[in-house]
Structure formats: structure tokens, C-alpha cells
C-alpha positions in Angstrom: 0.2 -0.1 -0.3 1.1 3.4 -0.8 -0.3 6.8 0.8 0.3 9.6 -0.8 0.2 11.8 2.5 3.1 14.5 1.4 0.4 17.3 2.7 0.4 15.4 6.2 3.9 14.4 6.6 6.4 16.8 9.4 8.6 17.6 6.5 9.0 20.4 3.6 11.4 21.3 0.6 13.2 24.3 0.3 15.3 24.3 -3.0 17.1 21.2 -3.4 17.0 20.6 0.9 14.9 18.4 2.5 13.7 18.6 6.0 12.1 15.2 7.6 10.8 13.8 10.5 10.9 10.3 10.4 10.5 7.1 12.9 12.6 3.6 12.2 11.1 0.4 13.7 14.1 -1.5 14.8 12.3 -5.5 15.0 14.1 -8.6 16.1 13.4 -11.8 15.4 15.2 -14.8 16.6 18.7 -13.0 15.7 17.1 -11.7 12.3 16.4 -7.8 11.9 13.4 -6.6 9.6 14.7 -4.5 6.6 13.2 -2.4 4.0 14.4 -1.2 0.5 13.4 -0.8 -2.6 13.4 -0.3 -6.4 15.9 2.4 -6.8 17.8 1.5 -3.7 20.9 0.1 -3.1 20.8 0.0 0.5 18.6 -1.1 3.6 16.6 0.6 6.0 14.6 0.5 8.8 10.7 -0.3 8.8 9.2 2.9 9.3 8.4 6.7 7.9 7.6 10.3 8.6 5.4 11.4 11.1 2.2 13.2 10.0 1.7 16.6 11.7 -0.2 16.6 15.0 1.1 12.8 15.4 3.3 12.1 18.1 6.6 9.5 17.3 5.3 6.4 19.7 1.6 6.6 17.2 3.7 7.1 14.0 5.4 4.3 14.4 2.9 2.2 15.3 1.3 3.4 11.7 4.0 3.0 9.4 4.9 -0.4 11.1 0.7 -1.5 10.0 0.7 0.3 7.2 4.6 -1.2 5.6 4.3 -5.0 7.0 0.4 -6.2 7.7 0.8 -6.9 11.2 0.8 -4.9 14.6 4.0 -4.6 16.5 4.1 -3.2 20.2 7.0 -0.6 21.7 9.4 -1.9 23.9 11.5 1.5 24.1 12.9 4.8 22.0 16.4 3.3 21.1 18.2 6.4 19.4 17.3 9.8 18.3 19.6 10.5 14.9 20.0 13.9 13.7 21.1 12.8 10.5 22.5 15.0 7.2 23.0 13.3 3.8 22.8 13.0 0.3 19.9 10.8 -1.4 21.9 8.8 -3.4 18.9 7.4 -6.0 15.0 7.4 -6.3 13.0 10.7 -6.6 14.9 12.0 -4.2 18.2 11.4 -5.9 20.2 14.3 -5.1 18.5 16.1 -2.5 20.0 17.3 0.8 18.4 15.6 3.7 18.2 16.9 7.3 16.5 14.2 9.0 15.3 13.7 12.7 14.6 10.1 13.8 13.4 7.9 16.3 14.4 4.4 16.5 11.8 2.5 18.5 12.5 -1.1 19.5 9.3 -3.3 18.9 8.5 -6.1 21.0 9.2 -9.4 19.3 6.2 -11.7 18.4 7.6 -14.7 18.5 6.8 -15.2 14.0 8.3 -13.3 11.3 5.3 -13.3 9.6 4.5 -10.1 7.9 1.8 -9.4 5.4 3.9 -6.5 3.0 2.4 -5.2 -0.5 4.0 -2.0 0.1 4.6 1.1 -2.3 7.2 3.8 -1.1 7.6 7.0 -3.2 10.3 5.3 -5.4 8.5 2.1 -6.3 7.8 -1.2 -4.9 9.3 -1.8 -1.3 10.1 -5.0 -0.4 11.4 -6.6 3.1 13.5 -9.1 4.2 14.6 -10.9 7.7 18.5 -10.5 7.8 20.8 -12.5 10.3 22.0 -9.6 12.5 26.4 -11.2 12.0 25.8 -9.9 8.0 24.9 -6.8 9.1 28.1 -5.0 9.1 28.9 -6.2 5.2 26.0 -4.7 3.9 25.1 -0.9 2.9 22.8 -0.3 6.0 21.4 3.7 6.4 21.5 5.5 9.3 25.6 3.6 8.8 25.1 3.5 12.7 22.5 1.1 12.6 24.3 -1.7 11.1 27.0 -1.4 14.2 24.1 -0.7 17.2 21.6 -3.6 16.4 23.6 -5.9 18.6 24.2 -3.8 21.3 20.7 -1.7 22.0 20.9 1.0 24.6 18.2 0.4 27.5 17.8 4.3 27.5 17.7 6.8 24.8 20.5 7.7 23.1 21.2 10.7 20.7 23.7 9.9 18.0 24.2 12.8 15.0 25.5 11.5 11.9 27.2 13.0 8.7 26.9 10.9 5.8 27.3 13.9 3.3 30.4 12.3 2.4 29.0 8.5 1.7 
């Protein structure tokens, strides 16, 4: 499902610059993390999306998870607040300069890897893959800190600033 909700999203464009307020889900089952990719991406990213105006980040991650993978997950805790600067390498936002604020929530395991995804994003069809955690360090995952921190998630929220404009 793809919902064209640009008017609802907490994001804006200014020339070639884009600001985005995003949430991401850290979903781990049986030593694997669920990641997304799409038709134009040559990298992986977390399940999630942009927060809508007037919506809490907590409610946004519940909504985004249900929209993208078709199942309800519960939030365990907020693990990371990430301020990220990057240039989008592909897709409809190719070469745009992003300033993104993202909140990454650890979701409670459900005990199953069953998902019911039929999702589209602004860059076309989106796929979801259960990736063994030990393989993450050899994959292209954004934001880059996620691949190295998934196997050692903090118990209390951490703030991380990343500048991936040189990637």
C-alpha cells in the first residue's frame, strides 16, 4: 500500500534541501532484523516513515509498522534519536540534501517472522527482508550507525548525530 500523504508529513522542501521528521522500527526476531529496500535503492533501511503533523512519534511508529508490514507490533522502548545529514543517492529524491530527525523504536518481539507486506513507497515497490544480525556489518544500511548498534541496543535513549554527506 502506498499512501500519498505529503501534505500530512512533517517534512518540507526548500530548493534542493529537504527536512524530514521520521520514525524507524527496530524489529528483531530469532537473531534477524527486519529491513526494507525498494526498486531504486541500493541500500537497506528500517521499517518506518515520516511522522504526520499533530501525530506523536510513538503513534507514528505503530501506524507505519502496520501500514508497511501488515501486522501490529508493540513498542518496547525508544532506543535512538538520530539527527542525520545525508545526500539521497537514488530515487525521486536523488541528490537532495537531507536534514532528518529520526526516532528509532525497539519493538517487542512477536515470536514469528510472518509479515503481510504489499507496500509501495515514493520510489516504487518496497521489499522487506529478515537479515541475520551478524551479516549487517557487510551490508549497506542507512543510517550507518544502525548496522553496528543493532546487536548492542541501549536500555536508555541515546542521541546520535551523523553526517553521511561524504558517503
